[in-house]
Every structure is written in C-alpha cells, then in structure tokens.
ROMARZA-540114 format. One line per 8 residues: number of its first residue (from 1); for each residue x, y, z of N, C-alpha, C, O. Coordinates in steps of 0.05 Angstrom, whole numbers, plus 5000, padded with zeros to 4 digits. Layout:
// residues N
NUM = X Y Z X Y Z X Y Z X Y Z  ...;
END
This chain:
// residues 363
1 = 8671 2705 1525 8650 2724 1535 8653 2753 1514 8673 2767 1508  8627 2756 1506 8629 2787 1488 8606 2806 1512 8587 2800 1525  8622 2831 1505 8606 2849 1521 8594 2870 1502 8606 2872 1480  8576 2882 1506 8560 2907 1484 8560 2928 1496 8547 2944 1483  8569 2939 1517 8571 2966 1529 8594 2970 1549 8608 2950 1555  8597 2990 1558 8614 2997 1581 8611 2979 1604 8627 2963 1612  8584 2984 1615 8572 2973 1646 8584 2948 1638 8605 2942 1649  8572 2929 1617 8578 2903 1616 8604 2898 1620 8611 2881 1636;
9 = 8624 2916 1604 8652 2905 1603 8658 2911 1632 8669 2893 1644  8653 2932 1645 8659 2931 1676 8659 2906 1691 8677 2895 1704  8627 2896 1686 8620 2875 1704 8631 2851 1701 8632 2833 1718  8642 2851 1674 8658 2826 1666 8682 2827 1678 8690 2806 1690  8696 2849 1679 8722 2849 1690 8718 2844 1719 8731 2825 1728  8702 2857 1734 8695 2850 1760 8689 2827 1768 8693 2823 1792  8679 2807 1754 8671 2783 1760 8693 2763 1746 8684 2740 1742  8725 2768 1737 8733 2751 1726 8747 2735 1751 8751 2744 1774;
17 = 8753 2711 1742 8766 2694 1763 8798 2687 1756 8814 2680 1774  8804 2692 1732 8836 2688 1725 8835 2708 1698 8817 2725 1696  8857 2704 1679 8869 2721 1665 8843 2724 1644 8824 2707 1644  8844 2748 1627 8830 2759 1605 8848 2768 1580 8863 2786 1580  8842 2750 1560 8857 2758 1533 8835 2777 1519 8815 2768 1509  8842 2801 1520 8830 2826 1507 8822 2817 1479 8840 2805 1467  8802 2819 1466 8799 2816 1436 8784 2839 1426 8763 2844 1438  8793 2855 1406 8775 2872 1391 8766 2862 1367 8747 2847 1366;
25 = 8783 2871 1342 8775 2864 1317 8787 2840 1305 8783 2833 1281  8805 2827 1324 8820 2798 1321 8831 2799 1302 8830 2779 1287  8850 2825 1293 8868 2829 1275 8900 2828 1281 8917 2831 1263  8905 2825 1305 8927 2827 1312 8933 2813 1345 8952 2819 1359  8917 2798 1350 8915 2791 1377 8940 2772 1385 8946 2755 1368  8955 2774 1408 8975 2756 1415 8967 2735 1427 8946 2732 1439  8991 2713 1424 8987 2697 1440 8998 2702 1468 9015 2719 1473  8987 2684 1488 8994 2694 1516 9002 2676 1534 8990 2654 1534;
33 = 9024 2682 1552 9038 2660 1568 9023 2649 1593 9029 2627 1600  9003 2663 1606 8984 2646 1621 8962 2647 1611 8955 2662 1593  8941 2625 1628 8919 2620 1626 8900 2637 1623 8898 2653 1641  8881 2640 1603 8865 2666 1601 8832 2659 1587 8824 2640 1573  8819 2680 1595 8787 2672 1583 8787 2696 1563 8798 2718 1568  8775 2690 1542 8768 2711 1520 8750 2731 1526 8728 2724 1536  8754 2757 1523 8743 2776 1533 8734 2795 1503 8750 2811 1494  8714 2792 1493 8705 2802 1463 8694 2828 1465 8671 2830 1472;
41 = 8708 2849 1459 8697 2879 1466 8686 2894 1437 8677 2917 1436  8689 2873 1415 8685 2884 1390 8654 2897 1393 8649 2916 1378  8632 2888 1413 8609 2899 1409 8605 2924 1420 8583 2934 1416  8625 2940 1438 8624 2963 1451 8634 2982 1429 8657 2990 1428  8610 2989 1408 8623 3004 1383 8603 3022 1374 8580 3021 1381  8615 3042 1358 8595 3059 1348 8607 3092 1348 8625 3098 1364  8599 3106 1333 8608 3133 1336 8590 3153 1354 8570 3164 1344  8598 3158 1380 8586 3180 1401 8579 3203 1392 8557 3214 1393;
49 = 8602 3209 1382 8599 3247 1373 8619 3248 1350 8640 3235 1349  8610 3266 1334 8625 3273 1314 8622 3304 1307 8599 3312 1301  8643 3323 1305 8635 3355 1305 8656 3357 1285 8679 3357 1291  8646 3359 1257 8667 3362 1238 8679 3393 1237 8700 3397 1224  8666 3412 1248 8674 3440 1243 8697 3439 1273 8717 3452 1272  8691 3426 1294 8714 3424 1312 8739 3410 1310 8758 3411 1326  8735 3397 1291 8756 3370 1279 8757 3353 1307 8778 3353 1320  8740 3340 1314 8731 3322 1334 8718 3301 1334 8695 3307 1330;
57 = 8723 3275 1338 8709 3258 1343 8710 3236 1365 8732 3228 1373  8690 3226 1373 8689 3210 1394 8674 3183 1390 8650 3182 1387  8688 3164 1392 8679 3131 1386 8688 3119 1409 8704 3126 1426  8670 3091 1406 8673 3076 1428 8696 3057 1412 8702 3060 1388  8708 3037 1432 8737 3028 1421 8733 3006 1400 8750 2998 1385  8708 2995 1401 8709 2970 1381 8692 2980 1358 8676 2966 1346  8695 3004 1353 8687 3015 1324 8704 3009 1302 8728 3016 1301  8690 2995 1284 8716 2991 1260 8729 3019 1245 8716 3039 1239;
65 = 8749 3015 1242 8761 3037 1225 8757 3045 1205 8762 3069 1199  8745 3027 1188 8727 3032 1162 8707 3052 1163 8700 3069 1147  8697 3044 1187 8669 3060 1193 8676 3087 1202 8662 3106 1195  8695 3089 1216 8705 3117 1227 8712 3128 1200 8698 3146 1193  8731 3121 1185 8743 3130 1158 8725 3141 1140 8730 3160 1126  8699 3125 1140 8682 3129 1120 8664 3156 1130 8658 3174 1114  8659 3156 1157 8646 3180 1167 8664 3208 1162 8653 3229 1154  8692 3207 1168 8707 3230 1163 8709 3231 1132 8709 3254 1123;
73 = 8711 3210 1112 8714 3218 1090 8693 3236 1078 8698 3256 1064  8667 3227 1088 8645 3241 1081 8648 3276 1089 8636 3292 1075  8660 3283 1104 8667 3308 1107 8690 3322 1100 8695 3346 1104  8708 3300 1087 8731 3310 1077 8752 3311 1099 8769 3329 1102  8750 3294 1111 8769 3288 1137 8784 3266 1139 8781 3248 1122  8800 3264 1159 8811 3240 1158 8828 3235 1189 8831 3255 1204  8837 3210 1196 8857 3212 1216 8883 3218 1205 8891 3212 1183  8898 3232 1225 8929 3243 1213 8949 3212 1214 8964 3204 1197;
81 = 8944 3201 1238 8962 3182 1246 8960 3156 1228 8974 3137 1234  8943 3157 1207 8945 3138 1182 8947 3109 1196 8967 3096 1194  8926 3099 1210 8931 3069 1223 8939 3051 1202 8934 3057 1179  8952 3028 1209 8959 3006 1187 8939 2985 1189 8926 2981 1210  8936 2972 1171 8923 2948 1168 8936 2920 1161 8938 2910 1139  8945 2909 1185 8965 2886 1182 8952 2860 1175 8967 2841 1173  8927 2854 1171 8916 2833 1166 8928 2814 1141 8925 2790 1139  8940 2830 1125 8959 2815 1106 8982 2808 1119 8988 2785 1114;
89 = 8996 2820 1133 9018 2817 1146 9023 2792 1160 9041 2776 1155  9004 2790 1180 8996 2777 1197 8982 2744 1187 8981 2723 1200  8973 2750 1163 8952 2726 1153 8926 2723 1172 8921 2701 1181  8913 2743 1178 8893 2739 1192 8865 2754 1182 8866 2767 1162  8843 2752 1193 8818 2758 1185 8812 2777 1198 8830 2794 1202  8786 2783 1209 8774 2806 1228 8774 2834 1219 8775 2837 1194  8771 2856 1237 8763 2876 1229 8779 2899 1245 8772 2907 1267  8800 2907 1233 8808 2932 1245 8791 2949 1261 8770 2959 1252;
97 = 8800 2953 1291 8780 2971 1303 8800 3000 1313 8824 3002 1309  8785 3017 1325 8801 3043 1337 8813 3033 1362 8837 3038 1367  8799 3020 1378 8815 3012 1406 8838 2995 1399 8860 3000 1409  8836 2980 1385 8860 2960 1372 8887 2982 1365 8910 2980 1374  8878 3002 1348 8894 3023 1335 8911 3035 1361 8936 3037 1363  8893 3043 1380 8905 3054 1404 8921 3043 1418 8944 3052 1423  8911 3021 1428 8922 3001 1450 8952 2995 1440 8970 2991 1456  8955 2993 1410 8982 2987 1400 8996 3006 1392 9018 3001 1382;
105 = 8985 3035 1394 8995 3059 1387 9002 3057 1357 9024 3067 1352  8989 3047 1338 8991 3044 1305 8994 3065 1292 8974 3079 1288  9021 3071 1283 9020 3101 1271 9036 3099 1243 9059 3090 1243  9026 3106 1223 9035 3099 1196 9058 3122 1185 9072 3135 1201  9059 3123 1156 9081 3137 1144 9081 3173 1158 9101 3186 1161  9058 3180 1164 9049 3209 1165 9064 3219 1197 9065 3242 1206  9075 3194 1212 9086 3200 1241 9108 3218 1236 9113 3231 1256  9121 3223 1220 9146 3244 1214 9134 3273 1215 9146 3292 1226;
113 = 9105 3276 1202 9094 3303 1204 9075 3313 1223 9074 3336 1233  9054 3288 1229 9035 3298 1247 9034 3282 1270 9013 3280 1283  9056 3269 1277 9058 3247 1303 9047 3224 1303 9035 3217 1283  9047 3210 1321 9035 3186 1327 9006 3184 1340 8995 3204 1349  8994 3158 1340 8970 3157 1343 8966 3173 1370 8948 3191 1372  8983 3166 1394 8978 3181 1413 8978 3211 1417 8972 3224 1438  8985 3218 1394 8987 3253 1386 8961 3261 1385 8954 3281 1397  8942 3246 1368 8919 3254 1364 8898 3251 1386 8877 3262 1384;
121 = 8904 3231 1413 8889 3230 1432 8876 3255 1444 8891 3274 1449  8849 3259 1449 8845 3280 1470 8837 3271 1498 8839 3283 1519  8827 3246 1492 8818 3235 1521 8806 3208 1514 8799 3202 1491  8802 3191 1540 8796 3158 1533 8782 3154 1560 8787 3166 1581  8766 3136 1557 8745 3120 1575 8758 3090 1579 8761 3076 1559  8765 3081 1601 8775 3057 1599 8762 3044 1628 8752 3060 1645  8762 3013 1633 8758 3003 1654 8787 2990 1663 8801 2978 1647  8792 2994 1689 8813 2981 1699 8813 2957 1712 8792 2944 1710;
129 = 8834 2946 1727 8830 2919 1738 8816 2908 1753 8811 2884 1754  8805 2931 1772 8781 2930 1790 8758 2931 1782 8741 2924 1798  8746 2940 1751 8723 2945 1743 8715 2969 1747 8691 2974 1746  8736 2988 1752 8724 3011 1755 8732 3027 1729 8753 3026 1717  8707 3044 1721 8707 3060 1693 8720 3091 1702 8711 3109 1715  8747 3087 1688 8765 3117 1690 8759 3130 1664 8756 3118 1643  8759 3156 1667 8759 3177 1648 8785 3195 1649 8794 3201 1671  8796 3203 1626 8814 3223 1628 8813 3241 1599 8807 3234 1576;
137 = 8819 3262 1608 8819 3281 1581 8786 3292 1574 8767 3292 1591  8785 3301 1549 8759 3310 1540 8760 3310 1516 8775 3296 1502  8739 3332 1504 8738 3331 1472 8756 3359 1461 8755 3365 1437  8770 3374 1478 8786 3390 1472 8811 3386 1481 8813 3374 1503  8836 3397 1465 8865 3389 1472 8868 3418 1497 8865 3442 1492  8875 3406 1521 8886 3425 1544 8909 3416 1556 8914 3392 1557  8927 3438 1567 8952 3433 1583 8942 3428 1614 8936 3448 1627  8940 3403 1626 8935 3399 1653 8954 3389 1670 8971 3374 1660;
145 = 8955 3393 1692 8968 3378 1710 8956 3347 1715 8932 3340 1713  8977 3331 1721 8970 3300 1728 8977 3286 1711 8994 3292 1694  8963 3260 1713 8973 3246 1697 8959 3240 1662 8935 3239 1659  8973 3238 1646 8961 3238 1615 8953 3209 1614 8972 3197 1604  8935 3194 1619 8927 3172 1618 8925 3163 1587 8934 3142 1578  8909 3184 1571 8900 3177 1541 8930 3163 1530 8932 3140 1521  8949 3180 1532 8971 3174 1523 8990 3153 1539 9009 3142 1528  8984 3149 1561 8997 3122 1571 8979 3097 1562 8992 3076 1560;
153 = 8954 3095 1558 8941 3074 1551 8947 3071 1516 8941 3051 1502  8958 3093 1506 8966 3083 1471 8991 3067 1476 9007 3079 1490  8997 3041 1466 9013 3030 1469 9017 3011 1488 9035 2994 1486  8996 3013 1511 8998 2991 1525 8993 2964 1526 8996 2947 1544  8982 2961 1495 8967 2933 1487 8951 2922 1509 8952 2898 1515  8938 2937 1520 8921 2926 1537 8922 2915 1565 8904 2903 1577  8946 2921 1572 8955 2914 1595 8945 2929 1621 8943 2918 1643  8939 2956 1616 8932 2972 1643 8902 2969 1647 8891 2968 1669;
161 = 8887 2969 1618 8860 2976 1625 8849 2964 1596 8863 2955 1579  8821 2967 1595 8807 2960 1564 8795 2986 1561 8784 2997 1580  8798 2997 1537 8790 3015 1525 8767 3013 1523 8758 2991 1514  8745 3034 1531 8712 3036 1520 8711 3058 1501 8699 3053 1479  8722 3083 1506 8711 3106 1490 8736 3120 1478 8754 3118 1494  8740 3131 1461 8762 3146 1456 8756 3176 1443 8740 3176 1425  8764 3193 1449 8762 3221 1436 8787 3233 1422 8807 3236 1435  8788 3239 1398 8811 3244 1383 8807 3269 1359 8787 3272 1346;
169 = 8831 3283 1358 8824 3306 1340 8834 3292 1306 8851 3275 1304  8820 3303 1287 8823 3294 1262 8831 3317 1243 8833 3340 1252  8836 3312 1215 8847 3331 1205 8835 3332 1176 8827 3311 1166  8833 3360 1161 8826 3357 1133 8842 3338 1118 8865 3330 1125  8826 3331 1093 8839 3314 1077 8855 3340 1063 8849 3362 1070  8878 3336 1039 8890 3357 1035 8879 3356 1006 8864 3339 0997  8887 3375 0994 8875 3379 0961 8885 3363 0943 8872 3356 0924  8915 3354 0948 8930 3342 0933 8956 3327 0944 8970 3335 0963;
177 = 8958 3309 0931 8983 3288 0940 9002 3288 0919 8992 3287 0896  9028 3289 0922 9055 3283 0905 9067 3265 0917 9068 3265 0941  9082 3244 0902 9110 3229 0911 9126 3232 0893 9121 3231 0869  9149 3237 0904 9175 3235 0893 9186 3207 0896 9185 3193 0916  9197 3201 0872 9209 3172 0878 9237 3175 0864 9241 3182 0840  9259 3167 0885 9285 3166 0873 9290 3128 0874 9286 3112 0893  9298 3122 0846 9304 3091 0848 9330 3085 0858 9346 3103 0863  9334 3060 0861 9362 3051 0865 9378 3061 0885 9401 3067 0877;
185 = 9375 3066 0909 9394 3072 0929 9393 3057 0951 9374 3049 0963  9427 3052 0956 9428 3036 0981 9420 3051 1003 9411 3074 1002  9424 3035 1026 9419 3042 1050 9426 3067 1070 9412 3077 1087  9455 3076 1061 9463 3094 1070 9453 3124 1051 9446 3147 1059  9456 3115 1025 9449 3138 1011 9413 3148 1015 9405 3172 1015  9401 3128 1017 9374 3131 1021 9364 3145 1044 9346 3161 1044  9380 3136 1068 9374 3152 1091 9381 3183 1094 9370 3200 1108  9404 3186 1074 9417 3206 1074 9393 3228 1052 9390 3252 1056;
193 = 9383 3217 1036 9370 3231 1019 9337 3235 1034 9328 3258 1031  9323 3216 1049 9308 3223 1069 9313 3250 1088 9298 3269 1090  9336 3248 1100 9343 3263 1115 9341 3290 1102 9330 3310 1113  9350 3291 1083 9353 3318 1068 9325 3327 1059 9322 3352 1059  9309 3315 1052 9274 3320 1046 9266 3327 1076 9252 3348 1080  9273 3312 1096 9253 3318 1119 9262 3347 1134 9246 3361 1145  9294 3354 1132 9296 3383 1135 9295 3407 1124 9301 3430 1132  9284 3396 1096 9276 3419 1080 9251 3430 1089 9235 3418 1104;
201 = 9249 3459 1076 9225 3473 1086 9198 3463 1070 9179 3478 1068  9199 3438 1060 9181 3435 1039 9156 3414 1052 9140 3401 1039  9157 3414 1077 9133 3403 1095 9125 3375 1084 9103 3371 1075  9149 3350 1085 9145 3323 1079 9128 3313 1101 9129 3319 1125  9109 3291 1087 9092 3279 1103 9093 3250 1102 9076 3235 1111  9118 3244 1089 9124 3214 1085 9155 3213 1075 9164 3230 1059  9169 3192 1086 9196 3192 1072 9203 3157 1079 9210 3148 1101  9200 3142 1058 9210 3112 1062 9231 3106 1039 9238 3121 1021;
209 = 9241 3079 1044 9256 3066 1032 9246 3034 1025 9246 3016 1042  9237 3030 0996 9225 3001 0994 9244 2981 0992 9267 2989 0988  9239 2954 0993 9261 2935 0995 9271 2940 0970 9294 2931 0971  9266 2947 0949 9272 2945 0924 9292 2968 0918 9302 2970 0895  9297 2985 0937 9315 3007 0939 9301 3033 0930 9312 3054 0933  9283 3031 0921 9263 3062 0915 9263 3079 0938 9263 3066 0959  9262 3105 0941 9259 3122 0962 9235 3135 0953 9232 3144 0931  9216 3135 0974 9193 3154 0972 9190 3175 0986 9194 3174 1011;
217 = 9184 3198 0973 9178 3222 0991 9144 3236 0986 9133 3237 0964  9136 3242 1002 9107 3255 1001 9109 3277 1009 9127 3283 1025  9087 3299 0998 9078 3326 1000 9050 3320 0999 9042 3301 0986  9034 3338 1013 9006 3340 1013 8998 3370 1022 9010 3385 1038  8975 3373 1006 8969 3404 1016 8951 3414 0992 8938 3400 0978  8953 3444 0990 8937 3457 0968 8955 3445 0935 8978 3437 0933  8937 3449 0917 8950 3434 0895 8972 3451 0882 8991 3439 0870  8972 3481 0884 8991 3495 0871 9020 3493 0891 9044 3493 0883;
225 = 9011 3491 0917 9037 3487 0940 9050 3459 0934 9074 3454 0934  9030 3440 0930 9043 3407 0926 9058 3412 0900 9082 3409 0902  9051 3418 0880 9064 3418 0853 9094 3433 0855 9114 3423 0844  9094 3461 0870 9121 3476 0877 9133 3462 0893 9156 3461 0884  9132 3444 0919 9146 3428 0932 9155 3405 0924 9175 3394 0932  9140 3395 0907 9149 3370 0892 9171 3372 0875 9189 3356 0871  9167 3396 0865 9187 3398 0843 9216 3401 0854 9237 3389 0848  9211 3425 0876 9239 3434 0890 9249 3405 0898 9272 3400 0892;
233 = 9233 3386 0909 9247 3368 0923 9261 3348 0905 9285 3341 0907  9243 3338 0885 9255 3332 0859 9285 3341 0848 9302 3326 0839  9285 3364 0849 9313 3378 0845 9333 3374 0859 9357 3370 0854  9320 3377 0882 9344 3374 0907 9347 3347 0906 9371 3343 0903  9335 3325 0907 9344 3299 0910 9364 3284 0880 9379 3265 0881  9358 3299 0861 9379 3293 0840 9370 3277 0818 9346 3274 0813  9392 3264 0803 9380 3252 0781 9368 3230 0784 9374 3215 0802  9349 3225 0767 9332 3203 0766 9301 3207 0788 9284 3190 0791;
241 = 9303 3233 0800 9282 3238 0815 9253 3235 0801 9253 3253 0785  9231 3224 0799 9207 3228 0786 9186 3240 0803 9187 3234 0827  9167 3258 0795 9142 3261 0815 9119 3250 0804 9115 3255 0780  9102 3234 0818 9076 3222 0813 9060 3232 0825 9069 3244 0844  9034 3231 0820 9009 3231 0834 8999 3207 0847 8981 3208 0863  9010 3186 0841 8998 3156 0854 9004 3160 0881 9025 3167 0891  8983 3153 0893 8988 3153 0924 8987 3123 0935 8995 3119 0958  8979 3106 0924 8977 3076 0930 9004 3059 0942 9005 3037 0954;
249 = 9027 3080 0934 9052 3065 0943 9049 3072 0974 9065 3058 0987  9035 3089 0989 9036 3097 1016 9018 3077 1035 9025 3071 1057  8992 3067 1022 8985 3042 1032 9003 3019 1031 9007 3006 1052  9013 3013 1012 9035 2990 1013 9052 2995 1033 9060 2975 1045  9062 3021 1041 9082 3020 1058 9073 3018 1088 9083 3007 1107  9049 3033 1087 9034 3033 1118 9034 3003 1121 9046 2993 1140  9020 2988 1105 9012 2960 1115 9036 2939 1107 9032 2915 1111  9060 2947 1098 9085 2930 1097 9073 2912 1077 9072 2889 1084;
257 = 9064 2918 1052 9055 2900 1034 9074 2881 1021 9067 2860 1011  9100 2893 1022 9118 2879 1006 9127 2851 1021 9143 2836 1010  9115 2844 1051 9119 2824 1060 9099 2806 1071 9101 2789 1089  9076 2814 1055 9050 2798 1054 9054 2775 1041 9064 2775 1018  9047 2752 1056 9046 2718 1040 9068 2716 1029 9069 2709 1006  9091 2720 1044 9119 2716 1045 9132 2701 1064 9130 2710 1087  9146 2677 1061 9153 2658 1082 9176 2677 1099 9192 2693 1089  9173 2669 1125 9196 2682 1138 9185 2692 1162 9161 2689 1166;
265 = 9202 2704 1180 9191 2724 1207 9200 2750 1200 9220 2757 1187  9179 2766 1212 9177 2791 1207 9188 2805 1236 9183 2796 1258  9202 2824 1233 9217 2840 1258 9209 2874 1251 9206 2885 1230  9207 2883 1272 9204 2913 1269 9225 2927 1295 9223 2922 1319  9246 2947 1283 9261 2959 1294 9253 2990 1291 9246 3002 1271  9257 3001 1320 9250 3032 1324 9281 3041 1334 9292 3035 1355  9292 3054 1313 9317 3064 1324 9321 3097 1310 9306 3108 1294  9346 3107 1322 9350 3136 1307 9356 3125 1279 9367 3104 1272;
273 = 9346 3146 1265 9343 3142 1234 9380 3140 1224 9392 3126 1208  9388 3160 1239 9420 3156 1229 9435 3127 1236 9457 3121 1227  9420 3112 1252 9434 3085 1258 9419 3063 1243 9423 3039 1245  9404 3075 1227 9385 3052 1208 9404 3037 1189 9403 3012 1189  9422 3049 1171 9438 3038 1154 9456 3013 1168 9455 2990 1159  9470 3019 1189 9484 2996 1204 9465 2975 1216 9472 2952 1217  9440 2985 1226 9425 2966 1239 9412 2948 1216 9416 2924 1216  9401 2958 1202 9395 2945 1177 9411 2927 1160 9404 2905 1151;
281 = 9439 2940 1154 9457 2924 1144 9466 2899 1157 9475 2881 1144  9465 2898 1188 9473 2872 1203 9445 2853 1200 9447 2829 1199  9422 2864 1198 9400 2844 1193 9403 2827 1165 9397 2803 1161  9411 2842 1152 9409 2828 1124 9380 2819 1115 9361 2831 1125  9377 2801 1100 9350 2795 1089 9338 2819 1075 9352 2836 1065  9312 2822 1075 9299 2848 1063 9285 2864 1085 9274 2854 1105  9289 2893 1077 9287 2910 1096 9269 2934 1080 9275 2942 1058  9250 2943 1094 9234 2967 1087 9245 2984 1110 9250 2975 1132;
289 = 9248 3012 1101 9252 3039 1123 9231 3060 1120 9226 3073 1100  9219 3062 1143 9198 3086 1144 9206 3104 1165 9225 3099 1180  9190 3126 1165 9201 3148 1181 9225 3157 1178 9238 3163 1198  9238 3160 1153 9259 3165 1149 9284 3149 1156 9306 3157 1150  9279 3129 1168 9299 3111 1179 9296 3101 1207 9308 3082 1217  9280 3114 1216 9272 3114 1243 9254 3086 1251 9252 3079 1274  9242 3072 1230 9229 3050 1237 9239 3029 1208 9239 3034 1184  9248 3008 1223 9260 2984 1207 9242 2958 1196 9244 2941 1214;
297 = 9229 2950 1179 9213 2932 1178 9234 2906 1163 9242 2909 1141  9240 2881 1180 9258 2864 1164 9243 2837 1165 9230 2828 1184  9249 2822 1136 9233 2804 1134 9256 2780 1130 9269 2777 1109  9259 2763 1154 9280 2745 1155 9280 2712 1154 9258 2702 1153  9298 2698 1154 9288 2667 1156 9278 2660 1184 9285 2671 1205  9260 2641 1182 9249 2626 1201 9261 2626 1230 9278 2608 1231  9260 2637 1252 9274 2628 1278 9297 2646 1276 9315 2642 1292  9301 2665 1261 9320 2682 1268 9319 2702 1291 9300 2718 1294;
305 = 9338 2701 1304 9339 2721 1331 9349 2746 1319 9373 2749 1319  9336 2762 1311 9339 2792 1300 9357 2810 1323 9377 2823 1317  9349 2809 1342 9361 2825 1367 9391 2821 1366 9408 2840 1366  9398 2793 1365 9428 2783 1365 9440 2794 1340 9461 2807 1340  9426 2787 1316 9435 2801 1291 9445 2828 1295 9469 2833 1294  9431 2843 1300 9431 2874 1303 9447 2883 1322 9455 2905 1316  9454 2876 1341 9464 2884 1370 9497 2887 1356 9509 2871 1341  9504 2913 1367 9495 2929 1389 9478 2950 1378 9486 2964 1359;
313 = 9455 2953 1388 9432 2981 1378 9423 2991 1402 9425 2980 1424  9412 3014 1396 9399 3029 1414 9373 3033 1402 9369 3046 1381  9353 3021 1416 9325 3028 1407 9308 3001 1410 9319 2982 1421  9290 2998 1404 9271 2972 1409 9260 2954 1384 9250 2963 1363  9264 2931 1389 9260 2905 1371 9229 2888 1381 9224 2876 1403  9216 2891 1361 9191 2875 1363 9191 2853 1347 9198 2855 1324  9183 2828 1355 9177 2808 1338 9147 2810 1331 9129 2811 1348  9141 2811 1303 9116 2815 1303 9106 2791 1281 9081 2789 1276;
321 = 9119 2777 1271 9104 2749 1262 9125 2734 1258 9146 2742 1246  9120 2707 1271 9137 2684 1274 9120 2653 1282 9097 2651 1289  9137 2635 1278 9121 2602 1286 9124 2604 1313 9141 2618 1324  9100 2584 1327 9099 2578 1355 9127 2578 1366 9133 2592 1385  9144 2562 1353 9176 2558 1367 9187 2576 1371 9196 2579 1393  9191 2597 1350 9209 2623 1357 9194 2641 1376 9206 2652 1394  9165 2645 1372 9151 2660 1396 9155 2648 1426 9153 2660 1448  9159 2624 1422 9159 2613 1450 9192 2620 1466 9197 2621 1490;
329 = 9211 2623 1441 9241 2618 1453 9247 2652 1453 9264 2662 1468  9232 2669 1434 9245 2699 1436 9222 2713 1447 9200 2706 1440  9224 2739 1469 9205 2753 1469 9191 2769 1454 9206 2779 1437  9168 2778 1451 9162 2794 1438 9168 2824 1436 9171 2835 1414  9169 2836 1454 9180 2860 1459 9202 2862 1468 9210 2845 1484  9218 2884 1462 9248 2891 1476 9245 2892 1506 9228 2904 1518  9267 2877 1518 9267 2869 1548 9274 2904 1556 9288 2918 1541  9266 2911 1573 9265 2934 1591 9292 2939 1607 9301 2919 1620;
337 = 9303 2960 1608 9325 2963 1627 9312 2965 1656 9290 2976 1660  9326 2955 1675 9315 2950 1703 9300 2968 1719 9282 2961 1734  9307 2993 1715 9292 3021 1727 9263 3025 1715 9243 3033 1727  9265 3016 1684 9240 3022 1665 9219 3005 1680 9199 3011 1692  9233 2978 1675 9221 2947 1687 9203 2949 1707 9180 2941 1706  9219 2964 1731 9210 2969 1756 9183 2985 1754 9162 2975 1761  9184 3010 1744 9164 3027 1736 9142 3018 1723 9120 3027 1727  9148 2997 1702 9125 2994 1685 9113 2965 1708 9089 2964 1709;
345 = 9126 2948 1722 9112 2934 1743 9088 2948 1765 9065 2940 1772  9106 2973 1771 9088 2988 1787 9062 2997 1771 9039 2992 1779  9068 3009 1752 9038 3018 1737 9021 2995 1734 8997 2996 1739  9035 2970 1724 9008 2950 1718 8999 2941 1748 8977 2930 1750  9013 2943 1765 9001 2937 1792 8979 2958 1804 8959 2951 1816  8987 2984 1800 8964 3005 1802 8945 3000 1784 8923 2996 1795  8947 2999 1761 8918 2997 1742 8905 2969 1739 8882 2965 1730  8924 2948 1750 8912 2922 1747 8921 2907 1768 8939 2890 1762;
353 = 8913 2907 1798 8929 2893 1815 8920 2860 1819 8925 2843 1836  8911 2860 1805 8902 2821 1797 8921 2810 1778 8927 2786 1776  8931 2830 1764 8944 2813 1740 8929 2800 1720 8939 2782 1707  8900 2810 1714 8886 2796 1693 8886 2805 1669 8875 2791 1652  8895 2825 1661 8898 2833 1630 8918 2822 1615 8941 2823 1626  8916 2809 1592 8933 2798 1573 8954 2788 1589 8975 2799 1585  8954 2768 1610 8975 2762 1625 9001 2754 1609 9000 2744 1586  9019 2758 1620 9051 2754 1604 9055 2765 1579 9075 2758 1567;
361 = 9038 2785 1569 9045 2787 1539 9073 2812 1538 9092 2812 1522  9069 2835 1568 9089 2847 1569 9105 2847 1588 9110 2869 1598  9115 2825 1598 9132 2819 1621 9114 2822 1650 9125 2817 1671;
END
C-alpha cells in the first residue's frame, strides 16, 4: 500500500489489521520477525517551507535527501549532521529520504562538532499506532516543558510512529575545508592523535581512522582560519602529517566506502573513544574508526558473532549487514538492560498499542 499524504497515512494505519513494514526510500529496510503488510510512505514528499535567513527547513518525511541538499546548496547551506548513504554498503538501490535518516538517527563524521541528526530537529509530525496525527515542536528552537517527541522519534526506526513531516535547522556552507592526514598509525596511536586534535582549540569537525591506518582530521570555516588551524594541527600531530584540500575522503568515511562490495558481515559499535583500541583489537578483521574512536565499523567473516568477540565492552553493537542465517541467529540491536527494556516496552505500548509498526524489529 502506498500513501501520498498525511491524511492517507493516518487512514491506512487506522485500517491496518496486522503489522506494517514501513518503507520510505527502500535503502535500508530491515527484515521483520512478524507478518506485516508493506506501507510505502515515499509519496509523502516535498519541501513545505524553506527560510534560508532563519536557517530553517520543513519537509515531508518521504522527501529525497538529494532534493533537500540541492535546495540548501543553492542557498549556500547544508545539513549539519551529514547523513550517510548506505546503498553501497548494503547493496541496495532506492532513494535515501529525510524520514529514513531521522528514523535511524543517521549521523556522519561531523557529529563530533555539530551533534547527531536528532540535535538538528526542531519538530516533527507523525502518525501513531491509533492513526492519530501528532505534532511536537515547531520551526524555532525553544526550551519547553514536556516530552521532546522529536528526539524520541529519532533513532526509533519507525517503531513508535510513522513520520510525516520534519522541521530542522540547517547551517551555512563553510568557505573552505582542509584535511590533515597522518599515515600509518596503529589503533592506540590513532585514537590518541584524534583525542589531541578534538581537545585542541582548533574546532575539528571530523576525526577518523581508515582501515589502512591513515588518520584524517577535518577543519572547516573561513579560508584564512582554516589554513591557520590546519597548519597548527599538522605541527601538533607530528612527522608525516600532511594538509590537503581534498574533501572526498569524508564522503567515503561517512558512507563506509571501504566495505562496499566486499564479502563479509558489517558491524557497528558505539563505545567510549578510549575503549576503541581494545574493542577494535578484539574484533580483528578490518575496522574503520569515526567520531574520534567512538564509532567502530568492522568487516568480519560471515556468521561472526561480533558481540562475543568484543566482550566485555560498554556500548552498543548493531548488526548492519549479514546473510539470512546470521540475521536469524543474532539480534540486530544490542539487548537492553532489564530496566531500559521495560521502559522501551511502555513507550511502544503507549505510542503503538496494537504493536503494528515494524513488528519484531526492536524487541
């Protein structure tokens, strides 16, 4: 079933007689444990409001990210949270949408400076499990009392409600970008170098270690400032550090391009950066570190239980790509502590009392 408006979406949900698999652009759809009908929301699309002077954009959830990014670029602006395109990583076609990025809280390398996708949200509209249209937030950032449903919906993977409209803040494009590259660093040395850069006064907007051992540090802003800060960072990071104006490396890091069209399973760990060398070392295989070491991408042999390899660890591990047998055997998301799991169940029961949204996806 495909819907083309918020009202049609609400009507479809009210009339649902079993589970619904929510489909947007089709780039990262997950397999579900229970029987479900397809609900295609890609037709709920279009930019509803864009005010460049106010750095504010409102768009319907099915709007392609490419359409939004083109509109912003025409005004010299961008999405600060740098949403990834995982089509190459997952071997999928489709079109990445704003709603999909928000539902998964997809946040790229700039998270270390600009925050996650949820931090850019000003408000959302969504339809809950009863078919009621819910609105939270607005077009300006405010401190208010009550539930922050916009941030709650970010990362809920369509299990609490189906997004219909999203208001978010945007930011100006920088005048210049520079990347400092340091080759050949092991895990401990790489995390230490990224920590030094991130704790420096030079306003780093990206810190990653590629599988080949290169560490990349990014600075953005006015040309003169970028040149000065890049030079100081290169001096600080020591022998072998080079400054380049080539920015394509950050799209590769964002999209995990090193693991595209490669055999094996892909796992994603979120940990304390200081724990990254130990966790990544236990995993073996090829690893890419982002967010200064706080995000670990690992390419492992098919069927590997990465959680067992990395244990004990504090953080979250997500199975991003694997074959059907592995997906049936291993949970996609980290198992929640009993107290957190009980709270999650209460939330889902409140927003989706019939349990129809993406059944079995998140427990």
